[in-house]
C-alpha positions as CSV (number, residue, x, y, z in Angstrom):
1,X,0.4,-0.3,0.0
2,X,1.7,3.8,-0.7
3,X,2.2,5.4,2.1
4,X,0.2,8.5,2.1
5,X,2.7,11.2,2.7
6,X,4.8,10.2,-0.1
7,X,1.7,9.5,-2.4
8,X,0.6,13.3,-1.8
9,X,4.1,14.6,-2.4
10,X,4.6,13.0,-5.6
11,X,1.7,14.2,-6.6
12,X,2.0,18.2,-5.5
13,X,5.7,17.3,-7.8
14,X,3.7,17.0,-10.7
15,X,2.1,20.2,-10.9
16,X,4.0,22.9,-12.7
17,X,2.4,25.5,-10.3
18,X,4.5,26.4,-7.9
19,X,3.3,25.4,-4.4
20,X,4.4,26.4,-0.4
21,X,2.4,25.4,2.6
22,X,3.3,27.6,5.3
23,X,1.7,28.1,9.0
24,X,-0.2,30.5,11.2
25,X,3.2,31.9,12.0
26,X,4.3,32.4,8.2
27,X,6.6,30.1,8.9
28,X,7.3,27.6,5.5
29,X,6.8,23.7,6.3
30,X,6.6,22.3,2.8
31,X,7.6,23.3,-1.0
32,X,6.9,21.1,-4.1
33,X,9.2,20.7,-6.8
34,X,7.9,23.0,-9.5
35,X,8.9,25.9,-6.2
36,X,12.6,24.5,-5.9
37,X,12.9,24.6,-9.5
38,X,12.1,27.7,-10.1
39,X,14.3,29.0,-6.9
40,X,17.3,27.7,-8.3
41,X,16.2,28.6,-11.7
42,X,16.1,32.3,-10.6
43,X,19.5,32.3,-8.2
44,X,17.5,32.4,-5.0
45,X,20.2,32.2,-2.0
46,X,17.6,30.2,0.1
47,X,16.7,27.0,-2.5
48,X,18.4,24.6,0.4
49,X,16.3,26.1,3.1
50,X,13.1,27.2,2.4
51,X,11.9,25.4,5.3
52,X,14.1,27.4,7.8
53,X,12.4,30.4,5.9
54,X,9.5,32.8,6.8
55,X,7.2,33.6,3.6
56,X,5.3,36.6,5.5
57,X,8.4,38.2,6.7
58,X,10.0,38.2,3.0
59,X,6.5,39.7,1.5
60,X,7.2,42.1,4.4
61,X,10.8,42.9,3.6
62,X,9.4,43.5,-0.1
63,X,6.6,46.0,1.0
64,X,8.6,47.8,2.8
65,X,10.8,48.6,0.0
66,X,8.1,49.6,-1.9
67,X,6.6,46.7,-3.5
68,X,3.1,47.1,-3.9
69,X,2.6,43.4,-4.9
70,X,4.4,42.7,-2.2
71,X,2.2,44.4,0.4
72,X,-0.6,43.0,-1.2
73,X,0.8,39.7,-0.6
74,X,1.5,40.4,3.1
75,X,-2.3,41.8,3.8
76,X,-3.7,39.2,1.9
77,X,-2.2,36.7,3.7
78,X,-2.9,37.8,6.8
79,X,-6.5,38.3,6.2
80,X,-6.5,34.7,5.6
81,X,-4.8,34.0,8.9
82,X,-6.8,36.4,10.8
83,X,-9.7,35.1,9.2
84,X,-11.3,38.2,7.5
85,X,-11.7,36.4,4.2
86,X,-11.8,32.5,3.3
87,X,-9.3,32.8,0.1
88,X,-7.1,35.0,-1.7
89,X,-5.8,35.9,-5.1
90,X,-3.6,38.2,-6.4
91,X,-1.9,38.7,-10.4
92,X,1.8,39.9,-10.1
93,X,4.7,40.1,-12.4
94,X,7.7,38.9,-12.0
95,X,10.2,39.6,-14.9
96,X,13.8,38.5,-15.6
97,X,16.1,40.5,-17.5
98,X,15.4,38.4,-20.5
99,X,11.8,38.1,-20.7
100,X,8.3,39.0,-19.3
101,X,6.3,36.9,-16.8
102,X,3.5,37.5,-14.6
103,X,1.8,34.7,-12.0
104,X,-1.5,34.0,-10.0
105,X,-1.0,33.7,-6.7
106,X,-3.8,31.9,-4.5
107,X,-4.0,31.5,-0.4
108,X,-6.4,28.5,0.9
109,X,-6.1,27.6,4.3
110,X,-7.0,23.9,5.8
111,X,-6.6,22.3,8.9
112,X,-4.3,19.2,10.0
113,X,-4.4,17.7,13.6
114,X,-5.9,20.5,14.9
115,X,-3.1,22.6,13.3
116,X,-3.3,25.8,10.6
117,X,-1.9,25.4,7.8
118,X,-2.4,27.4,4.2
119,X,-1.5,26.7,0.8
120,X,-0.2,29.6,-1.4
121,X,-0.2,28.2,-5.3
122,X,1.7,30.4,-8.0
123,X,0.4,29.5,-11.5
124,X,2.9,31.2,-14.7
125,X,-0.2,33.2,-16.3
126,X,2.3,35.0,-18.6
127,X,0.7,33.6,-22.4
128,X,-2.5,35.3,-21.2
129,X,-1.1,38.4,-20.1
130,X,1.2,38.8,-23.4
131,X,-2.0,38.6,-24.9
132,X,-3.9,41.2,-22.7
133,X,-0.5,43.1,-23.2
134,X,-0.5,43.2,-27.2
135,X,-4.5,44.6,-26.9
136,X,-3.4,47.5,-24.2
137,X,-0.1,48.1,-26.7
138,X,-2.7,49.0,-29.6
139,X,-3.9,51.8,-28.2
140,X,-0.7,52.9,-26.4
141,X,1.0,52.9,-29.8
142,X,1.9,56.4,-31.4
143,X,-0.1,56.4,-34.5
144,X,3.0,58.7,-36.6
145,X,6.3,56.7,-35.6
146,X,4.4,53.3,-34.1
147,X,6.2,53.3,-31.1
148,X,5.1,54.0,-27.5
149,X,3.4,56.9,-26.4
150,X,3.2,59.4,-23.8
151,X,0.5,58.1,-21.6
152,X,1.9,54.0,-22.1
153,X,5.7,55.8,-21.3
154,X,3.8,56.9,-18.0
155,X,2.8,53.9,-16.9
156,X,5.7,51.8,-17.9
157,X,7.8,54.1,-16.3
158,X,6.2,54.1,-12.8
159,X,6.2,50.3,-13.2
160,X,10.1,49.8,-13.7
161,X,10.5,52.4,-11.1
162,X,8.5,49.7,-8.7
163,X,10.6,47.4,-10.0
164,X,14.2,48.7,-9.4
165,X,13.3,50.3,-6.2
166,X,12.2,46.8,-5.2
167,X,15.6,45.0,-6.4
168,X,17.7,48.0,-5.4
169,X,19.1,48.3,-9.1
170,X,19.9,51.6,-11.3
171,X,17.1,53.2,-13.4
172,X,18.4,55.4,-16.7
173,X,16.4,57.8,-18.6
174,X,17.0,59.8,-21.7
175,X,14.6,62.7,-23.3
176,X,16.0,62.9,-26.6
177,X,15.2,66.0,-29.5
178,X,15.5,66.6,-32.7
179,X,17.7,70.3,-33.1
180,X,15.8,72.8,-34.8
181,X,12.7,70.5,-36.2
182,X,10.5,73.3,-36.8
183,X,13.5,74.4,-39.5
184,X,13.4,71.4,-41.0
185,X,9.7,71.3,-41.1
186,X,9.1,74.4,-42.7
187,X,11.8,74.0,-45.0
188,X,10.9,70.4,-46.4
189,X,7.4,70.7,-45.5
190,X,5.1,68.3,-42.8
191,X,5.6,65.3,-45.2
192,X,9.8,65.2,-44.9
193,X,8.8,66.2,-41.3
194,X,7.0,63.1,-40.8
195,X,9.6,61.5,-42.9
196,X,12.0,62.6,-40.0
197,X,10.5,61.7,-37.1
198,X,9.8,58.1,-38.2
199,X,13.3,57.4,-39.0
200,X,14.4,58.6,-35.5
201,X,11.7,56.4,-33.9
202,X,12.9,53.7,-35.8
203,X,16.5,53.8,-34.5
204,X,16.0,54.5,-31.2
205,X,13.6,51.6,-30.9
206,X,16.4,49.1,-32.6
207,X,18.2,49.9,-29.1
208,X,14.9,49.2,-26.6
209,X,15.1,44.9,-26.3
210,X,15.0,44.0,-22.7
211,X,11.6,43.6,-20.7
212,X,13.2,47.2,-18.8
213,X,13.9,48.7,-21.5
214,X,11.3,51.3,-23.4
215,X,11.4,53.9,-26.3
216,X,8.3,56.7,-26.9
217,X,7.5,59.3,-28.0
218,X,7.9,62.0,-25.8
219,X,5.9,64.8,-27.2
220,X,6.3,66.6,-30.9
221,X,9.9,66.1,-31.8
222,X,11.1,65.0,-28.2
223,X,11.4,61.2,-27.4
224,X,12.4,59.7,-24.4
225,X,14.0,56.1,-23.6
226,X,14.1,54.2,-20.4
227,X,16.1,51.5,-19.6
228,X,16.2,49.4,-16.3
229,X,18.7,48.1,-14.2
230,X,20.9,50.1,-16.5
231,X,23.8,52.2,-15.1
232,X,25.1,55.5,-16.1
233,X,27.9,54.2,-17.9
234,X,26.4,51.5,-19.9
235,X,23.3,53.8,-20.5
236,X,25.8,56.2,-22.4
237,X,27.5,53.6,-24.4
238,X,24.0,53.0,-26.0
239,X,23.3,56.8,-26.5
240,X,26.8,57.0,-28.3
241,X,26.0,54.1,-30.9
242,X,22.6,55.8,-31.0
243,X,23.9,58.9,-31.9
244,X,26.3,57.8,-34.5
245,X,23.4,55.9,-36.2
246,X,21.2,58.9,-36.5
247,X,24.0,60.7,-37.9
248,X,24.6,58.2,-40.4
249,X,20.5,58.4,-41.4
250,X,22.4,62.1,-43.3
251,X,19.0,63.7,-43.0
252,X,19.0,67.3,-44.6
253,X,18.5,70.4,-42.6
254,X,20.3,73.2,-44.8
255,X,19.0,76.3,-42.5
256,X,20.3,74.3,-38.8
257,X,23.9,75.4,-37.8
258,X,26.3,74.2,-38.0
259,X,26.2,70.5,-39.7
260,X,23.1,71.8,-41.9
261,X,22.0,67.9,-41.0
262,X,20.1,66.0,-38.6
263,X,21.2,66.6,-34.9
264,X,19.8,65.6,-31.4
265,X,20.5,66.7,-28.6
266,X,19.8,64.6,-25.2
267,X,19.5,64.7,-21.5
268,X,20.1,61.7,-19.8
269,X,19.6,60.5,-15.8
270,X,20.7,57.6,-14.0
271,X,18.9,56.9,-10.2
272,X,18.3,54.0,-8.1
273,X,15.1,54.6,-7.0
274,X,13.9,55.3,-3.7
275,X,11.6,57.4,-1.2
276,X,13.5,60.1,-1.5
277,X,12.6,60.6,-5.2
278,X,10.0,59.8,-7.7
279,X,9.5,59.3,-11.3
280,X,8.6,63.1,-11.6
281,X,11.7,64.2,-10.2
282,X,13.3,61.9,-12.7
283,X,11.8,63.3,-15.9
284,X,12.4,66.8,-15.3
285,X,16.0,66.5,-14.4
286,X,16.4,64.6,-17.6
287,X,14.2,67.4,-19.7
288,X,16.1,70.0,-17.5
289,X,19.6,68.0,-18.9
290,X,18.0,68.3,-22.3
291,X,17.9,72.7,-22.2
292,X,21.7,72.4,-20.6
293,X,23.0,70.6,-23.8
294,X,20.6,73.0,-26.0
295,X,22.5,75.7,-24.4
296,X,25.5,74.3,-24.8
297,X,25.0,74.8,-28.9
298,X,22.5,71.6,-29.1
299,X,23.9,68.5,-30.5
300,X,25.3,67.6,-27.0
301,X,24.7,65.1,-24.5
302,X,24.8,66.3,-20.7
303,X,24.5,63.3,-18.0
304,X,23.7,63.2,-14.5
305,X,24.4,60.2,-12.0
306,X,21.9,60.6,-8.8
307,X,22.7,56.9,-8.3
308,X,25.9,57.6,-7.1
309,X,24.9,60.1,-4.4
């Protein structure tokens, strides 16, 4: 006859869902194979000692670091433990450096031998979320340049800010403005001006490949680049490549001095997000640097690295 405990463990180890069981103090008493595998694949430092960890404490740490989803999880699990609700459900992002991922978390209580336990399962819902994101993205695309619009940028920057704050990573933001665009538009016509915007957007977008990267139209002839988990030095390397490629477009702007071709000015700011700063501050800092670049004679790049402060 099968050993009941071993039988149930084998069953739980076959599910792709990540399952962890905690007691009413939040201490982990069981994890299944999917949970263990996910931890190992994502370099979790406590893979060999899960039963020595407290799930509630880890959620609280994330919440204290500004992670909204960590706070929601902490409050939801407490509500179950304190019998304020019978179950709890949460959808949250868990992106890696190379791919976007979302999970659905459920918490359900049960009793065994007069002791209370709580099953927390995490199901990968990335496929559904990507489909939903694609629908939302269609409404968030700039009609002319076919890159993200200002509304999508605002939402993305806030999400990336929260992610970098939670993980203690630097966040770089660059605002790029086409120099003397009005002269180009007036000299060659609006159609040529639109073509210029499209070509610039295409180049910028080629340099945003990771889930934490974004190229968006900021407004008019201004563009913005977001680079999550990217230091100032790393962002500068990318921007230098971008500026070189933009020059190779060789777009004529004969009344723009001194080059008589398309140039851009750039303001770049890098920061490690924390409670002392906001997204609005990051944008303003980059925008101020952009105007400093303009004052230097245009075709310039000004940088500040607040991550070092």
